[in-house]
PDB file of N, CA, C, O and CB in Angstrom:
ATOM      1  N   UNK A   1    -128.313 -84.166  31.052  1.00  0.00           N
ATOM      2  CA  UNK A   1    -128.558 -85.607  31.830  1.00  0.00           C
ATOM      3  C   UNK A   1    -128.348 -85.475  32.760  1.00  0.00           C
ATOM      4  O   UNK A   1    -127.467 -84.785  33.275  1.00  0.00           O
ATOM      5  CB  UNK A   1    -127.969 -86.725  31.611  1.00  0.00           C
ATOM      6  N   UNK A   2    -129.521 -86.450  33.440  1.00  0.00           N
ATOM      7  CA  UNK A   2    -129.155 -86.974  35.121  1.00  0.00           C
ATOM      8  C   UNK A   2    -128.024 -87.789  35.023  1.00  0.00           C
ATOM      9  O   UNK A   2    -127.899 -88.670  34.172  1.00  0.00           O
ATOM     10  CB  UNK A   2    -130.387 -87.960  35.957  1.00  0.00           C
ATOM     11  N   UNK A   3    -126.785 -87.373  36.306  1.00  0.00           N
ATOM     12  CA  UNK A   3    -125.781 -88.454  36.336  1.00  0.00           C
ATOM     13  C   UNK A   3    -126.059 -89.843  36.367  1.00  0.00           C
ATOM     14  O   UNK A   3    -125.360 -90.679  35.795  1.00  0.00           O
ATOM     15  CB  UNK A   3    -125.064 -88.294  37.325  1.00  0.00           C
ATOM     16  N   UNK A   4    -127.171 -90.120  37.091  1.00  0.00           N
ATOM     17  CA  UNK A   4    -127.663 -91.557  37.904  1.00  0.00           C
ATOM     18  C   UNK A   4    -127.777 -92.334  35.973  1.00  0.00           C
ATOM     19  O   UNK A   4    -127.394 -93.403  35.497  1.00  0.00           O
ATOM     20  CB  UNK A   4    -129.865 -91.346  39.284  1.00  0.00           C
ATOM     21  N   UNK A   5    -128.247 -91.534  35.583  1.00  0.00           N
ATOM     22  CA  UNK A   5    -128.374 -92.515  33.926  1.00  0.00           C
ATOM     23  C   UNK A   5    -126.978 -92.306  32.883  1.00  0.00           C
ATOM     24  O   UNK A   5    -126.586 -93.151  32.078  1.00  0.00           O
ATOM     25  CB  UNK A   5    -129.999 -91.760  32.767  1.00  0.00           C
ATOM     26  N   UNK A   6    -126.573 -91.427  33.044  1.00  0.00           N
ATOM     27  CA  UNK A   6    -125.007 -91.293  32.498  1.00  0.00           C
ATOM     28  C   UNK A   6    -124.018 -92.164  33.150  1.00  0.00           C
ATOM     29  O   UNK A   6    -123.136 -92.744  32.516  1.00  0.00           O
ATOM     30  CB  UNK A   6    -124.427 -89.837  32.708  1.00  0.00           C
ATOM     31  N   UNK A   7    -124.215 -92.275  34.777  1.00  0.00           N
ATOM     32  CA  UNK A   7    -123.154 -93.608  35.023  1.00  0.00           C
ATOM     33  C   UNK A   7    -124.068 -94.291  34.447  1.00  0.00           C
ATOM     34  O   UNK A   7    -124.159 -93.693  33.375  1.00  0.00           O
ATOM     35  CB  UNK A   7    -122.602 -94.222  36.605  1.00  0.00           C
ATOM     36  N   UNK A   8    -124.935 -95.270  34.407  1.00  0.00           N
ATOM     37  CA  UNK A   8    -125.544 -96.320  33.761  1.00  0.00           C
ATOM     38  C   UNK A   8    -125.362 -96.945  32.351  1.00  0.00           C
ATOM     39  O   UNK A   8    -125.167 -98.063  31.874  1.00  0.00           O
ATOM     40  CB  UNK A   8    -126.617 -96.010  33.824  1.00  0.00           C
ATOM     41  N   UNK A   9    -125.529 -95.616  31.904  1.00  0.00           N
ATOM     42  CA  UNK A   9    -125.341 -95.448  30.292  1.00  0.00           C
ATOM     43  C   UNK A   9    -123.619 -95.900  29.908  1.00  0.00           C
ATOM     44  O   UNK A   9    -123.258 -96.404  28.845  1.00  0.00           O
ATOM     45  CB  UNK A   9    -125.704 -93.532  29.803  1.00  0.00           C
ATOM     46  N   UNK A  10    -122.825 -95.596  30.957  1.00  0.00           N
ATOM     47  CA  UNK A  10    -121.600 -95.526  30.908  1.00  0.00           C
ATOM     48  C   UNK A  10    -120.664 -97.174  31.490  1.00  0.00           C
ATOM     49  O   UNK A  10    -119.770 -97.807  30.930  1.00  0.00           O
ATOM     50  CB  UNK A  10    -121.387 -94.153  31.780  1.00  0.00           C
ATOM     51  N   UNK A  11    -121.207 -97.347  32.491  1.00  0.00           N
ATOM     52  CA  UNK A  11    -121.050 -99.086  33.046  1.00  0.00           C
ATOM     53  C   UNK A  11    -121.621 -99.277  31.912  1.00  0.00           C
ATOM     54  O   UNK A  11    -120.793 -99.087  31.021  1.00  0.00           O
ATOM     55  CB  UNK A  11    -121.863 -99.890  34.570  1.00  0.00           C
ATOM     56  N   UNK A  12    -122.624 -99.558  31.509  1.00  0.00           N
ATOM     57  CA  UNK A  12    -122.860-100.588  30.199  1.00  0.00           C
ATOM     58  C   UNK A  12    -122.033-100.066  29.338  1.00  0.00           C
ATOM     59  O   UNK A  12    -121.513-101.139  29.029  1.00  0.00           O
ATOM     60  CB  UNK A  12    -124.356-100.706  29.495  1.00  0.00           C
ATOM     61  N   UNK A  13    -121.352 -99.125  28.545  1.00  0.00           N
ATOM     62  CA  UNK A  13    -120.313 -99.265  28.141  1.00  0.00           C
ATOM     63  C   UNK A  13    -119.606 -99.780  27.927  1.00  0.00           C
ATOM     64  O   UNK A  13    -119.345-100.348  26.866  1.00  0.00           O
ATOM     65  CB  UNK A  13    -120.001 -99.030  28.281  1.00  0.00           C
ATOM     66  N   UNK A  14    -118.890 -99.734  29.184  1.00  0.00           N
ATOM     67  CA  UNK A  14    -117.644-100.200  29.425  1.00  0.00           C
ATOM     68  C   UNK A  14    -118.112-101.849  29.657  1.00  0.00           C
ATOM     69  O   UNK A  14    -117.039-102.387  29.930  1.00  0.00           O
ATOM     70  CB  UNK A  14    -116.852 -99.339  30.761  1.00  0.00           C
ATOM     71  N   UNK A  15    -118.758-102.496  29.673  1.00  0.00           N
ATOM     72  CA  UNK A  15    -119.034-103.597  29.991  1.00  0.00           C
ATOM     73  C   UNK A  15    -118.846-104.275  28.570  1.00  0.00           C
ATOM     74  O   UNK A  15    -118.382-105.414  28.531  1.00  0.00           O
ATOM     75  CB  UNK A  15    -120.329-103.664  30.712  1.00  0.00           C
ATOM     76  N   UNK A  16    -119.198-103.600  27.374  1.00  0.00           N
ATOM     77  CA  UNK A  16    -119.480-103.783  26.246  1.00  0.00           C
ATOM     78  C   UNK A  16    -118.102-103.796  25.688  1.00  0.00           C
ATOM     79  O   UNK A  16    -117.819-104.619  24.817  1.00  0.00           O
ATOM     80  CB  UNK A  16    -120.435-102.882  25.757  1.00  0.00           C
ATOM     81  N   UNK A  17    -117.128-102.851  26.176  1.00  0.00           N
ATOM     82  CA  UNK A  17    -116.391-102.074  25.183  1.00  0.00           C
ATOM     83  C   UNK A  17    -114.920-103.502  25.972  1.00  0.00           C
ATOM     84  O   UNK A  17    -113.925-103.698  25.274  1.00  0.00           O
ATOM     85  CB  UNK A  17    -116.300 -99.670  25.471  1.00  0.00           C
ATOM     86  N   UNK A  18    -115.023-104.088  27.016  1.00  0.00           N
ATOM     87  CA  UNK A  18    -114.246-105.072  27.191  1.00  0.00           C
ATOM     88  C   UNK A  18    -114.631-106.026  26.372  1.00  0.00           C
ATOM     89  O   UNK A  18    -113.852-106.486  25.537  1.00  0.00           O
ATOM     90  CB  UNK A  18    -114.162-105.446  28.386  1.00  0.00           C
ATOM     91  N   UNK A  19    -116.057-106.508  26.519  1.00  0.00           N
ATOM     92  CA  UNK A  19    -116.161-107.740  25.764  1.00  0.00           C
ATOM     93  C   UNK A  19    -115.820-108.048  24.910  1.00  0.00           C
ATOM     94  O   UNK A  19    -115.293-109.130  24.655  1.00  0.00           O
ATOM     95  CB  UNK A  19    -116.883-108.072  25.533  1.00  0.00           C
ATOM     96  N   UNK A  20    -116.106-106.855  23.985  1.00  0.00           N
ATOM     97  CA  UNK A  20    -115.427-106.833  22.446  1.00  0.00           C
ATOM     98  C   UNK A  20    -114.412-106.416  22.590  1.00  0.00           C
ATOM     99  O   UNK A  20    -113.748-106.892  21.670  1.00  0.00           O
ATOM    100  CB  UNK A  20    -115.967-106.079  21.342  1.00  0.00           C
ATOM    101  N   UNK A  21    -113.877-105.874  23.103  1.00  0.00           N
ATOM    102  CA  UNK A  21    -112.208-105.833  22.703  1.00  0.00           C
ATOM    103  C   UNK A  21    -111.574-107.115  23.194  1.00  0.00           C
ATOM    104  O   UNK A  21    -110.737-107.657  22.473  1.00  0.00           O
ATOM    105  CB  UNK A  21    -111.315-104.491  23.471  1.00  0.00           C
ATOM    106  N   UNK A  22    -111.867-107.591  24.239  1.00  0.00           N
ATOM    107  CA  UNK A  22    -110.863-109.140  24.425  1.00  0.00           C
ATOM    108  C   UNK A  22    -111.432-109.813  23.784  1.00  0.00           C
ATOM    109  O   UNK A  22    -110.858-110.878  24.010  1.00  0.00           O
ATOM    110  CB  UNK A  22    -110.636-109.970  25.786  1.00  0.00           C
ATOM    111  N   UNK A  23    -112.521-110.115  22.796  1.00  0.00           N
ATOM    112  CA  UNK A  23    -112.894-111.106  21.690  1.00  0.00           C
ATOM    113  C   UNK A  23    -111.826-110.649  20.815  1.00  0.00           C
ATOM    114  O   UNK A  23    -110.758-111.241  20.663  1.00  0.00           O
ATOM    115  CB  UNK A  23    -114.483-111.038  21.018  1.00  0.00           C
ATOM    116  N   UNK A  24    -112.168-109.568  20.250  1.00  0.00           N
ATOM    117  CA  UNK A  24    -110.924-109.042  19.258  1.00  0.00           C
ATOM    118  C   UNK A  24    -109.614-108.780  19.188  1.00  0.00           C
ATOM    119  O   UNK A  24    -108.909-108.553  18.205  1.00  0.00           O
ATOM    120  CB  UNK A  24    -111.055-108.179  18.942  1.00  0.00           C
ATOM    121  N   UNK A  25    -109.300-108.843  20.588  1.00  0.00           N
ATOM    122  CA  UNK A  25    -107.545-109.019  20.868  1.00  0.00           C
ATOM    123  C   UNK A  25    -107.308-110.088  20.844  1.00  0.00           C
ATOM    124  O   UNK A  25    -106.153-110.354  20.514  1.00  0.00           O
ATOM    125  CB  UNK A  25    -106.854-108.604  22.109  1.00  0.00           C
ATOM    126  N   UNK A  26    -108.271-111.290  21.180  1.00  0.00           N
ATOM    127  CA  UNK A  26    -108.002-113.039  21.415  1.00  0.00           C
ATOM    128  C   UNK A  26    -107.780-113.223  20.197  1.00  0.00           C
ATOM    129  O   UNK A  26    -106.747-113.572  19.626  1.00  0.00           O
ATOM    130  CB  UNK A  26    -109.235-114.155  22.010  1.00  0.00           C
ATOM    131  N   UNK A  27    -109.024-112.918  19.716  1.00  0.00           N
ATOM    132  CA  UNK A  27    -108.831-113.685  17.951  1.00  0.00           C
ATOM    133  C   UNK A  27    -107.736-113.141  17.212  1.00  0.00           C
ATOM    134  O   UNK A  27    -107.033-113.929  16.579  1.00  0.00           O
ATOM    135  CB  UNK A  27    -110.203-113.371  16.798  1.00  0.00           C
ATOM    136  N   UNK A  28    -107.416-111.620  17.186  1.00  0.00           N
ATOM    137  CA  UNK A  28    -106.018-111.465  16.261  1.00  0.00           C
ATOM    138  C   UNK A  28    -104.770-111.978  17.013  1.00  0.00           C
ATOM    139  O   UNK A  28    -103.723-112.228  16.416  1.00  0.00           O
ATOM    140  CB  UNK A  28    -105.689-109.816  15.861  1.00  0.00           C
ATOM    141  N   UNK A  29    -104.878-112.082  17.946  1.00  0.00           N
ATOM    142  CA  UNK A  29    -103.790-112.980  18.532  1.00  0.00           C
ATOM    143  C   UNK A  29    -103.602-114.426  18.038  1.00  0.00           C
ATOM    144  O   UNK A  29    -102.452-114.804  17.815  1.00  0.00           O
ATOM    145  CB  UNK A  29    -104.027-113.085  19.949  1.00  0.00           C
ATOM    146  N   UNK A  30    -104.861-115.448  17.808  1.00  0.00           N
ATOM    147  CA  UNK A  30    -104.825-116.595  17.687  1.00  0.00           C
ATOM    148  C   UNK A  30    -104.605-116.630  16.021  1.00  0.00           C
ATOM    149  O   UNK A  30    -104.243-117.687  15.505  1.00  0.00           O
ATOM    150  CB  UNK A  30    -106.035-117.246  18.372  1.00  0.00           C
ATOM    151  N   UNK A  31    -104.822-115.504  15.248  1.00  0.00           N
ATOM    152  CA  UNK A  31    -104.667-115.646  14.033  1.00  0.00           C
ATOM    153  C   UNK A  31    -103.220-115.103  13.287  1.00  0.00           C
ATOM    154  O   UNK A  31    -102.884-115.422  12.147  1.00  0.00           O
ATOM    155  CB  UNK A  31    -105.807-115.063  13.577  1.00  0.00           C
ATOM    156  N   UNK A  32    -102.423-114.181  14.229  1.00  0.00           N
ATOM    157  CA  UNK A  32    -101.729-113.839  13.546  1.00  0.00           C
ATOM    158  C   UNK A  32    -100.401-114.226  14.433  1.00  0.00           C
ATOM    159  O   UNK A  32     -99.423-114.571  13.770  1.00  0.00           O
ATOM    160  CB  UNK A  32    -102.075-112.548  13.100  1.00  0.00           C
ATOM    161  N   UNK A  33    -100.263-114.205  15.861  1.00  0.00           N
ATOM    162  CA  UNK A  33     -99.113-115.075  16.427  1.00  0.00           C
ATOM    163  C   UNK A  33     -98.936-116.634  16.620  1.00  0.00           C
ATOM    164  O   UNK A  33     -98.129-117.183  17.370  1.00  0.00           O
ATOM    165  CB  UNK A  33     -98.973-114.655  17.599  1.00  0.00           C
ATOM    166  N   UNK A  34     -99.761-117.167  15.874  1.00  0.00           N
ATOM    167  CA  UNK A  34     -99.411-118.738  16.049  1.00  0.00           C
ATOM    168  C   UNK A  34     -98.183-119.524  16.313  1.00  0.00           C
ATOM    169  O   UNK A  34     -97.952-120.450  17.090  1.00  0.00           O
ATOM    170  CB  UNK A  34     -99.715-119.277  15.041  1.00  0.00           C
ATOM    171  N   UNK A  35     -97.324-118.772  15.280  1.00  0.00           N
ATOM    172  CA  UNK A  35     -95.659-119.196  15.482  1.00  0.00           C
ATOM    173  C   UNK A  35     -94.607-117.955  15.807  1.00  0.00           C
ATOM    174  O   UNK A  35     -93.552-117.741  15.210  1.00  0.00           O
ATOM    175  CB  UNK A  35     -95.055-119.917  13.957  1.00  0.00           C
ATOM    176  N   UNK A  36     -95.052-117.347  16.685  1.00  0.00           N
ATOM    177  CA  UNK A  36     -94.254-116.493  16.757  1.00  0.00           C
ATOM    178  C   UNK A  36     -93.845-116.599  18.130  1.00  0.00           C
ATOM    179  O   UNK A  36     -94.627-116.909  19.028  1.00  0.00           O
ATOM    180  CB  UNK A  36     -94.710-115.328  16.309  1.00  0.00           C
ATOM    181  N   UNK A  37     -92.327-116.285  18.345  1.00  0.00           N
ATOM    182  CA  UNK A  37     -91.727-116.275  19.471  1.00  0.00           C
ATOM    183  C   UNK A  37     -92.372-115.893  20.722  1.00  0.00           C
ATOM    184  O   UNK A  37     -93.441-115.293  20.607  1.00  0.00           O
ATOM    185  CB  UNK A  37     -90.793-115.614  19.296  1.00  0.00           C
ATOM    186  N   UNK A  38     -91.978-116.099  21.769  1.00  0.00           N
ATOM    187  CA  UNK A  38     -92.535-115.568  23.103  1.00  0.00           C
ATOM    188  C   UNK A  38     -92.504-114.245  23.638  1.00  0.00           C
ATOM    189  O   UNK A  38     -93.062-113.893  24.678  1.00  0.00           O
ATOM    190  CB  UNK A  38     -92.006-116.180  24.011  1.00  0.00           C
ATOM    191  N   UNK A  39     -91.807-113.513  22.861  1.00  0.00           N
ATOM    192  CA  UNK A  39     -91.691-112.178  23.086  1.00  0.00           C
ATOM    193  C   UNK A  39     -92.410-111.139  22.499  1.00  0.00           C
ATOM    194  O   UNK A  39     -92.634-110.018  22.957  1.00  0.00           O
ATOM    195  CB  UNK A  39     -90.643-111.928  22.901  1.00  0.00           C
ATOM    196  N   UNK A  40     -92.752-111.633  21.427  1.00  0.00           N
ATOM    197  CA  UNK A  40     -94.262-111.323  20.812  1.00  0.00           C
ATOM    198  C   UNK A  40     -94.963-111.190  21.166  1.00  0.00           C
ATOM    199  O   UNK A  40     -95.602-110.143  21.269  1.00  0.00           O
ATOM    200  CB  UNK A  40     -94.852-111.781  20.262  1.00  0.00           C
ATOM    201  N   UNK A  41     -95.321-112.902  21.772  1.00  0.00           N
ATOM    202  CA  UNK A  41     -96.482-112.882  22.607  1.00  0.00           C
ATOM    203  C   UNK A  41     -96.419-111.837  23.468  1.00  0.00           C
ATOM    204  O   UNK A  41     -97.349-111.031  23.438  1.00  0.00           O
ATOM    205  CB  UNK A  41     -96.678-114.049  23.324  1.00  0.00           C
ATOM    206  N   UNK A  42     -95.443-111.657  24.301  1.00  0.00           N
ATOM    207  CA  UNK A  42     -95.742-110.621  25.472  1.00  0.00           C
ATOM    208  C   UNK A  42     -96.057-109.185  25.309  1.00  0.00           C
ATOM    209  O   UNK A  42     -96.708-108.443  26.044  1.00  0.00           O
ATOM    210  CB  UNK A  42     -94.663-110.566  26.285  1.00  0.00           C
ATOM    211  N   UNK A  43     -95.379-108.923  24.045  1.00  0.00           N
ATOM    212  CA  UNK A  43     -94.862-107.449  23.498  1.00  0.00           C
ATOM    213  C   UNK A  43     -96.900-107.488  23.195  1.00  0.00           C
ATOM    214  O   UNK A  43     -97.609-106.530  23.502  1.00  0.00           O
ATOM    215  CB  UNK A  43     -93.195-107.332  21.612  1.00  0.00           C
ATOM    216  N   UNK A  44     -97.237-108.288  22.808  1.00  0.00           N
ATOM    217  CA  UNK A  44     -98.309-107.853  22.309  1.00  0.00           C
ATOM    218  C   UNK A  44     -99.666-107.959  23.332  1.00  0.00           C
ATOM    219  O   UNK A  44    -100.472-107.029  23.342  1.00  0.00           O
ATOM    220  CB  UNK A  44     -98.412-108.582  21.062  1.00  0.00           C
ATOM    221  N   UNK A  45     -99.808-108.821  23.950  1.00  0.00           N
ATOM    222  CA  UNK A  45    -100.363-108.915  25.837  1.00  0.00           C
ATOM    223  C   UNK A  45    -100.280-107.781  26.879  1.00  0.00           C
ATOM    224  O   UNK A  45    -100.976-107.324  27.785  1.00  0.00           O
ATOM    225  CB  UNK A  45     -99.419-110.008  26.708  1.00  0.00           C
ATOM    226  N   UNK A  46     -99.176-107.573  26.344  1.00  0.00           N
ATOM    227  CA  UNK A  46     -98.817-106.217  26.902  1.00  0.00           C
ATOM    228  C   UNK A  46     -99.577-104.831  26.388  1.00  0.00           C
ATOM    229  O   UNK A  46    -100.200-103.925  26.941  1.00  0.00           O
ATOM    230  CB  UNK A  46     -97.345-106.056  26.606  1.00  0.00           C
ATOM    231  N   UNK A  47     -99.255-105.103  25.263  1.00  0.00           N
ATOM    232  CA  UNK A  47    -100.158-103.570  24.812  1.00  0.00           C
ATOM    233  C   UNK A  47    -100.789-103.846  24.390  1.00  0.00           C
ATOM    234  O   UNK A  47    -100.696-103.057  23.450  1.00  0.00           O
ATOM    235  CB  UNK A  47     -99.879-102.494  24.074  1.00  0.00           C
ATOM    236  N   UNK A  48    -101.813-104.585  24.094  1.00  0.00           N
ATOM    237  CA  UNK A  48    -102.861-105.015  24.343  1.00  0.00           C
ATOM    238  C   UNK A  48    -103.854-104.961  25.051  1.00  0.00           C
ATOM    239  O   UNK A  48    -104.977-104.711  24.613  1.00  0.00           O
ATOM    240  CB  UNK A  48    -102.735-105.578  24.383  1.00  0.00           C
ATOM    241  N   UNK A  49    -103.460-105.294  26.811  1.00  0.00           N
ATOM    242  CA  UNK A  49    -103.830-105.284  27.230  1.00  0.00           C
ATOM    243  C   UNK A  49    -103.966-103.771  28.340  1.00  0.00           C
ATOM    244  O   UNK A  49    -104.845-103.627  29.189  1.00  0.00           O
ATOM    245  CB  UNK A  49    -103.603-106.301  27.194  1.00  0.00           C
ATOM    246  N   UNK A  50    -102.796-102.727  28.021  1.00  0.00           N
ATOM    247  CA  UNK A  50    -103.069-101.425  28.532  1.00  0.00           C
ATOM    248  C   UNK A  50    -103.909-100.750  27.325  1.00  0.00           C
ATOM    249  O   UNK A  50    -104.756 -99.966  27.753  1.00  0.00           O
ATOM    250  CB  UNK A  50    -101.654-100.609  28.945  1.00  0.00           C
ATOM    251  N   UNK A  51    -103.875-100.864  25.992  1.00  0.00           N
ATOM    252  CA  UNK A  51    -104.655-100.247  25.110  1.00  0.00           C
ATOM    253  C   UNK A  51    -105.735 -99.959  25.464  1.00  0.00           C
ATOM    254  O   UNK A  51    -106.139 -98.826  25.201  1.00  0.00           O
ATOM    255  CB  UNK A  51    -104.789-100.769  24.159  1.00  0.00           C
ATOM    256  N   UNK A  52    -106.660-100.972  26.252  1.00  0.00           N
ATOM    257  CA  UNK A  52    -108.460-100.570  26.518  1.00  0.00           C
ATOM    258  C   UNK A  52    -108.572 -99.384  27.628  1.00  0.00           C
ATOM    259  O   UNK A  52    -109.541 -98.666  27.876  1.00  0.00           O
ATOM    260  CB  UNK A  52    -109.498-102.131  27.285  1.00  0.00           C
ATOM    261  N   UNK A  53    -107.443 -99.400  28.144  1.00  0.00           N
ATOM    262  CA  UNK A  53    -107.889 -98.334  28.840  1.00  0.00           C
ATOM    263  C   UNK A  53    -107.789 -96.762  28.821  1.00  0.00           C
ATOM    264  O   UNK A  53    -107.750 -95.958  29.752  1.00  0.00           O
ATOM    265  CB  UNK A  53    -107.547 -98.613  29.717  1.00  0.00           C
ATOM    266  N   UNK A  54    -107.752 -96.549  27.156  1.00  0.00           N
ATOM    267  CA  UNK A  54    -107.847 -95.099  26.592  1.00  0.00           C
ATOM    268  C   UNK A  54    -109.474 -94.819  26.210  1.00  0.00           C
ATOM    269  O   UNK A  54    -110.014 -93.835  26.717  1.00  0.00           O
ATOM    270  CB  UNK A  54    -106.790 -94.939  25.119  1.00  0.00           C
ATOM    271  N   UNK A  55    -110.192 -95.642  25.368  1.00  0.00           N
ATOM    272  CA  UNK A  55    -111.782 -96.010  25.505  1.00  0.00           C
ATOM    273  C   UNK A  55    -112.286 -95.705  26.505  1.00  0.00           C
ATOM    274  O   UNK A  55    -113.049 -94.772  26.756  1.00  0.00           O
ATOM    275  CB  UNK A  55    -112.174 -97.271  25.432  1.00  0.00           C
ATOM    276  N   UNK A  56    -111.747 -96.740  27.328  1.00  0.00           N
ATOM    277  CA  UNK A  56    -112.448 -96.724  28.981  1.00  0.00           C
ATOM    278  C   UNK A  56    -112.500 -95.199  29.400  1.00  0.00           C
ATOM    279  O   UNK A  56    -113.398 -94.361  29.487  1.00  0.00           O
ATOM    280  CB  UNK A  56    -111.355 -97.661  30.316  1.00  0.00           C
ATOM    281  N   UNK A  57    -111.365 -95.213  29.582  1.00  0.00           N
ATOM    282  CA  UNK A  57    -111.339 -93.266  30.400  1.00  0.00           C
ATOM    283  C   UNK A  57    -112.140 -92.003  29.472  1.00  0.00           C
ATOM    284  O   UNK A  57    -112.642 -90.942  29.844  1.00  0.00           O
ATOM    285  CB  UNK A  57    -109.235 -92.475  30.439  1.00  0.00           C
ATOM    286  N   UNK A  58    -112.015 -92.625  28.122  1.00  0.00           N
ATOM    287  CA  UNK A  58    -113.422 -91.465  27.625  1.00  0.00           C
ATOM    288  C   UNK A  58    -114.439 -91.251  28.394  1.00  0.00           C
ATOM    289  O   UNK A  58    -114.780 -90.187  28.910  1.00  0.00           O
ATOM    290  CB  UNK A  58    -114.252 -91.846  26.415  1.00  0.00           C
ATOM    291  N   UNK A  59    -114.981 -92.396  28.475  1.00  0.00           N
ATOM    292  CA  UNK A  59    -116.405 -93.178  28.783  1.00  0.00           C
ATOM    293  C   UNK A  59    -116.470 -92.712  30.272  1.00  0.00           C
ATOM    294  O   UNK A  59    -117.437 -92.209  30.845  1.00  0.00           O
ATOM    295  CB  UNK A  59    -116.416 -95.098  28.570  1.00  0.00           C
ATOM    296  N   UNK A  60    -115.456 -92.938  30.682  1.00  0.00           N
ATOM    297  CA  UNK A  60    -115.352 -92.257  32.157  1.00  0.00           C
ATOM    298  C   UNK A  60    -115.515 -90.910  32.400  1.00  0.00           C
ATOM    299  O   UNK A  60    -116.212 -90.429  33.293  1.00  0.00           O
ATOM    300  CB  UNK A  60    -114.144 -92.444  32.718  1.00  0.00           C
ATOM    301  N   UNK A  61    -114.684 -90.155  31.375  1.00  0.00           N
ATOM    302  CA  UNK A  61    -114.703 -88.839  31.494  1.00  0.00           C
ATOM    303  C   UNK A  61    -116.204 -88.412  31.445  1.00  0.00           C
ATOM    304  O   UNK A  61    -116.767 -87.899  32.413  1.00  0.00           O
ATOM    305  CB  UNK A  61    -113.835 -88.218  30.441  1.00  0.00           C
ATOM    306  N   UNK A  62    -116.842 -88.673  30.190  1.00  0.00           N
ATOM    307  CA  UNK A  62    -118.101 -88.532  29.836  1.00  0.00           C
ATOM    308  C   UNK A  62    -118.765 -89.249  30.797  1.00  0.00           C
ATOM    309  O   UNK A  62    -119.922 -89.108  30.399  1.00  0.00           O
ATOM    310  CB  UNK A  62    -118.389 -88.906  28.534  1.00  0.00           C
ATOM    311  N   UNK A  63    -118.836 -89.924  31.792  1.00  0.00           N
ATOM    312  CA  UNK A  63    -119.735 -90.274  32.666  1.00  0.00           C
ATOM    313  C   UNK A  63    -119.997 -89.093  33.915  1.00  0.00           C
ATOM    314  O   UNK A  63    -121.059 -88.725  34.416  1.00  0.00           O
ATOM    315  CB  UNK A  63    -119.249 -91.632  33.160  1.00  0.00           C
ATOM    316  N   UNK A  64    -118.628 -88.676  34.188  1.00  0.00           N
ATOM    317  CA  UNK A  64    -118.258 -87.771  35.249  1.00  0.00           C
ATOM    318  C   UNK A  64    -118.968 -86.569  34.566  1.00  0.00           C
ATOM    319  O   UNK A  64    -119.693 -86.231  35.501  1.00  0.00           O
ATOM    320  CB  UNK A  64    -116.561 -87.615  35.587  1.00  0.00           C
ATOM    321  N   UNK A  65    -119.108 -86.132  34.063  1.00  0.00           N
ATOM    322  CA  UNK A  65    -119.406 -84.848  33.024  1.00  0.00           C
ATOM    323  C   UNK A  65    -119.615 -84.164  33.791  1.00  0.00           C
ATOM    324  O   UNK A  65    -119.078 -84.167  34.898  1.00  0.00           O
ATOM    325  CB  UNK A  65    -120.449 -84.749  31.981  1.00  0.00           C
ATOM    326  N   UNK A  66    -120.955 -82.938  33.169  1.00  0.00           N
ATOM    327  CA  UNK A  66    -120.824 -81.589  34.079  1.00  0.00           C
ATOM    328  C   UNK A  66    -121.514 -82.161  35.217  1.00  0.00           C
ATOM    329  O   UNK A  66    -122.106 -83.240  35.182  1.00  0.00           O
ATOM    330  CB  UNK A  66    -121.575 -80.061  33.481  1.00  0.00           C
ATOM    331  N   UNK A  67    -121.413 -81.359  36.285  1.00  0.00           N
ATOM    332  CA  UNK A  67    -122.445 -81.502  37.357  1.00  0.00           C
ATOM    333  C   UNK A  67    -123.626 -80.171  37.866  1.00  0.00           C
ATOM    334  O   UNK A  67    -123.542 -78.943  37.904  1.00  0.00           O
ATOM    335  CB  UNK A  67    -121.518 -81.872  38.591  1.00  0.00           C
ATOM    336  N   UNK A  68    -124.539 -81.015  38.155  1.00  0.00           N
ATOM    337  CA  UNK A  68    -126.101 -79.957  38.247  1.00  0.00           C
ATOM    338  C   UNK A  68    -125.482 -78.849  39.088  1.00  0.00           C
ATOM    339  O   UNK A  68    -124.338 -78.890  39.543  1.00  0.00           O
ATOM    340  CB  UNK A  68    -127.783 -80.755  39.234  1.00  0.00           C
ATOM    341  N   UNK A  69    -126.275 -77.942  39.236  1.00  0.00           N
ATOM    342  CA  UNK A  69    -126.578 -76.863  40.462  1.00  0.00           C
ATOM    343  C   UNK A  69    -127.832 -77.220  40.885  1.00  0.00           C
ATOM    344  O   UNK A  69    -128.869 -77.450  40.263  1.00  0.00           O
ATOM    345  CB  UNK A  69    -126.594 -75.237  40.078  1.00  0.00           C
ATOM    346  N   UNK A  70    -127.532 -77.227  42.168  1.00  0.00           N
ATOM    347  CA  UNK A  70    -128.628 -77.228  42.927  1.00  0.00           C
ATOM    348  C   UNK A  70    -129.696 -75.861  42.585  1.00  0.00           C
ATOM    349  O   UNK A  70    -130.749 -75.728  43.209  1.00  0.00           O
ATOM    350  CB  UNK A  70    -128.068 -77.277  44.418  1.00  0.00           C
TER     351      UNK A  70
END
């Protein structure tokens, strides 16, 4: 696959990942953490704020892919 196309597809995937992940994380927080103490909120948002990086790393690794030889 052409690196340019791979980068475009990866960029679109990362945008969708961030939007969907933010919506899901906020919905879970709203439904589950409404009456929780502040430190539970802090831990949840700390962990969920860092957790999206794992799938994004896989997409970026795929985007880098094998280099085409000339």
